[in-house]
C-alpha angles and dihedrals in degrees: 000000000000122000091243091054092046091050091048091051090048095046097050096048111117096236092055092051090046090050092050091051090048092052092050093047090044091054091050090047090051090053091050092048092048090053091045091054100041099036104031112020104035100048094061091044089050090048091051089051093056103281098308116168102211093199089064098050105114140156110223111221096176128011121237113266119194109305093351113099123229119266109233141171106226100217094165094054089047090052090051090052092048091053091047089052091051091051092049093044091051092049091050090046091053091048093050091045091052092049091048091050090051091049091048092051090049091052092047094048109111112252119234108291117247113255111276114249113245117252117276092248091057092050091051092048091051091050090050091048092050091048091052091049092054092050100053 
């Protein structure tokens, strides 16, 4: 089998396409969550803490000298990313929990009941009928 044919078979499999769609949607979701954290959640928290802009919280390791920029640890940006991670992790948790609940309900659903056996009288009448047919 040629490499092109193998790649074509791989690329058109349903699970690969589903994975690609998931990655694209996940990237878009990550962008939305990042904006939610930095533009919606953090400003009110900063306001409650006395007007702190979390994106500007830094620890300066070395001051700027001339053309050389300062060396800083960006604690505020890290905090924003931690909160964004928590939001994404919670959303994924809720999604997985919902899927597991649906699977559990599907497993618990009663399967189709076996056909009910006819009453004993009906079975006896059918046997009598069949016996009469064979006699005559």
